[in-house]
C-alpha angles and dihedrals in degrees: 000000000000117000119226113215117206121194124203120221089254098056100030108140120242116262094257093055100043105128091206091056090048090051091050092052091048092051090049091052091048091050091050090050090046090056096040092113091055091047092049090047092052092046090048092050091050090048091049092051092049092046092048091049090051093049090050092050128089089244091070091052092050101040105033100064113043125167130184105273118199112227112283094182124078119297118254090257092054093045091056091062095061135055120225089255092054091049090053090052090052091053092053097042111109120211122226120249091257093049092047091051091051090055093044089053090048092050091050091053100039110027109099116205122207117184126192140167114232101188143337120219136179095286109001143044126216112217138172138193127189128211113209122191099219095172132086099249132089113228113225123218115283133134101271122161131207114205119208138170130234127180091209129064105270113222092357092165089062100036126166101042107165091169092052136264111268117235111215110295095312101108090244124130132201117214127193109231104177135312109339095343117110134176128217113204136168124240124229089265095056118121113291088230140031097207127212109275092018119138126208116198121203116194118185142153131234137184119266133017126300104200104157140046087237092066083074127085131220133221103061110178143198130220144142136219093271098030138089112243124251129197114242102245093215089064099039121120130021102279091092091214090158091064114089120236116268106234110132122088092236088058097045100042120079091214140348092275095050109126094201115121118194116237117253123213088260091053092051093047090051093049093047090049091054091050091050091054094048118108111271116242120250114275086231095057116134124209118245093032111249122240092249135005122185112188116218098213127259096322122112140169133222121224113207126183094231099062108015125084139183117235123192127183086168135018095035095171093052092046091049091052091056092045090053093050093049094039091239130148123239125235135180093235143355136162102208137030089022139129108213129198118199139160117245144132113283112212113234130178113284118263091010122148092218119135106264094188091060097042122119142173127213124194115188106192114186093181092061097029092235138127115201122198119192124180139167094223140003094270090058091050089051092052090048088056090051091051091051090050090052090052095052116118122182109248108237099165095107120017092192092065127075113282113256144161123267120218126187119231108256149127118239127188118181144167128162121255094211124054091203115053106165146176126192124214115196107204095163095075094040120011121221126195123253092253090059091051090053091051089051090052089053090052091048090052091052090059094039094246106161108184122068109196102200109199097199103166140035140138091293102054148338114237110183126080113239106182093205091057108041090169089072092068105020090054114009096046091064131074124197142122102287117160089182094060088218102101109040148343117270121275117269141173093020096305093136131219098295134077097229095084138083087277090077136054143080143205117253121221089262092047091054093047091051090052089050093051092047092049093047092053087056095046092248120141115219112221109192118207125205100178116221152203093006125029087042105116094119091057093043094052093045092051091047089053088050090051093050090052100041103024086221109134096188095108101032111135098201140061102243090210094053111123096178118143120210142143121217126217088264093047099258119145099193110035104110120095112223114253092199100064123078093224090074092061095041089053091049092051091055092049093048092048091052093049092051090050091050092051098038104095097028113035111351112230109253101146124049128180112221098182112205101170133138100008102177118246110248095040113139093005093126099032112125089204090056092045088058092046092049091052093046096049099029094245119163113195151344092298092055091049091052090049091050091050095051093044090056093045091048089053090055090051093045090057089055090049092238130155107221142187135225131186108254098250091058091075099040125104124219090279091054092250120134118260112242114270119222113247092241091055098053110118091018100079124069119195119202103215104205101151101056091123119156093214089057090050090245100111092122096050096103090052092050091052092049092048089051090060101263123132104239131215111189110213130208127167091341092306119115139195123181135201 
């Protein structure tokens, strides 16, 4: 039983000695201790929020990574010559156009760039480049700009930064121009002079690892608002001599847990020694390895142009190609010293899934001096000719005789395992001339690659002439420094400020037709790709230029009231065509009609690559046109809009009876599961599964796509096989 103590006024304890007060304080302390975990949790959460806010702020970028910066202001001796008032006058003095150009030219010739990677981490990379004035002149203050390229997203924690990203405490700002092009410019408070032998160091961070010199791009350049640009000579060319060697673990590893260990000279010597000791392949090996090869012993025959002929009852074109390569004549018939081409059934293993139409058989018979080629169809005869060419060996047994080609006695039966054996050429990022494309087609034919995926458009340029839209090639096929946005797209990927580089160029209608004819003669199908809805900045900008000139909005690819903010994988902020405006679909119809016309009399268009990859999250979020479409069709978000877009585009292609391709991520929902494929479309849609990377936990992606009814082409280093 608790006792109640009552104090009279006479004997009331003083406040400090009141036992009830002491008990109250004790209980309060106990309660505080009891809830210490909660208190610590709340304090920790507040600390985490503040720390996260700080790391996302520009202050973190500026303060966290500091490097010793040699003085970029005037030396003490120079400072002593001028009063503060005179220095201020120097800052405000503006140079004439001629004077500015003289200094820009000097900077291009004498500024030495040195680029290095400090450290890669899980998500970011810390980098630095220095600018060394190796000449004898001091550069006065004017608003110059050095343009550089970076494959990551520079200052991604602070993006966007329209007023510039501060660089240390140097009064320099980095601006994002477009894609991977950035600009370094001084503020009004920057040093009034860059003295001879001064060095400016520019540390910055970007998203993603940078683990090789070849992640870097050449042809940095310098300019000003009233100047013509000039390439910095120290960065010119493709040898990347201005990029420091990658040798430290923090440079070579993508993050602290990366198990990769760079090879030392000793490692490479050991590996090369092992390769040298390995058994040498047979001189008669064929790539790719035929289905069956039966050697005929040590016998061989020699084919010489003077007495051997090629005879073809069937497959005349394929036989003529071989005759031309071996410098042989053709004849209607012969019994000896003859290479014959004939149509017949090639025996393949029972129940095999090998391509019968491309099967062939070769019988090289030294005893009868004959080579017999049998094929089911013309493509098989062509691949037989390629195999014979790969077997040719110059006859060096008797130098006095006419030079010929030596063939071993053997039987070869072959048929490809994969119907689709493809190679993609991306000419949007770096253009190659038509002659180079033809050489590539020859190489593909040698290795029996039968699908030429022609990536003709992307953010960086448009490469195919479409007569109805001259802006696509007169404007969007060129890259240069163009503040007016009327002449060319901005430089990217090291293409430099001028149009006379691999950043610019296009194929005329006649060029494209010649490529088609050349491919057809080598049994290669050309699959053109016009990438939409993402990777479409070149088309968007060209159609906007057309709109500004004609005021006709019929083919505009954007919603002009769209205020969405996004950043693509290649750091573009405006590269997604809008799926909610009719101009997008009208534009596509014109492009498809032109492609069909180009292919019609040469190689009818049956397979079209639609693209669809890497559409940036956030695209179309603030588009009024898309808000209306979502309400009309009960669509919820960006993923639903993508699905709507592809469904409508597929319907257009279905009406044209075309098989078509999509990059794998075009058909994935937000959980990375394939969208259902309509029954009528199964077997008509190829997906190019490029992101099935084990480290990304997507190793099963190709299987998921196949199980969902899509035809799947697995991609690796721009090579593709399909099952």
